[in-house]
N, C-alpha and C positions, 0 to 999 in steps of 0.2 A: 284849607286851613278852614277852621272854626267859626263861624258868624257870629252871631248874636242873635235871635229870633225879635227880638223887642226891634233893631234895628231895620230887619226887614218889613217888622209891620211899620215902623215909622216912617220908612223909604212909602209905602205902599199907603196909608195916606195922607202925605205929602202931595204925593206926584198921580193920584189915583181919586180919590175919596176913603172916607172913615170909614166905612163899609168894604172895601174893596178885601180886607186882611179876612173878613168872616168869608168872603164868599169865595178867597184862593184855598182858605182852613179846609173849607166841607168838602174843596174840590180833591183835595189831597186827605183826606180822611183816614183813608186807609196806610198812607205812609208815614204819618202823623199817630198813627195805632201802633204801628210796629215800631215806632223808637221808644214805648213806653210812653206818648204823651197824651192827653186828652183834648181836645176841644175846646172846654172850660182852661188849663192850663194855659192854651194857646193864645184863647183870647185875653185872659189875666194874665200877662206874661212877667215872671221877674226880669227885672233887664239881664240878669246874669243869665239864664238858660241860653246855651250854643246850640247850635244845630251842626250835625255835621253836613259833609258834601252829597249825600245822598238825599238827606231831605231838603237838603236848597234847592238838588235838583230839579225835586219833585215838585218844592212850590214853585220854583222858576215855571216851571213846565207848566202850571195851572195859571201862574200868571201870563204864561205867553198863549195859551188857551182862552182865558175869559176876556184879556188884555190887551191883543196883539203886544204886549212888550218884555222886554227881559231887564232886571237889574243886575248891574256888575258887580260880583260879589266885593272886588275895590271900593267900592262908593259904599258900601256898609261897613267895611273894614274901620277901625276906632282911631282921630285922630291923633 
């Protein structure tokens, strides 16, 4: 299931801090680049950009390493 990157970013901002998304992206820079994105694109997100499961897992791993948390993909699904 594809997840909106903007939903992940919003969750991080609301549940951790405004800087958390940037830290997570920096930790996952290789995975982000391998999917054809840049850090700037990830920071200035188009709300319709979708992440595949592999990138979602990478970002969730970074979230876990940095903040000892995981986000449930179902929480990020559109209501």
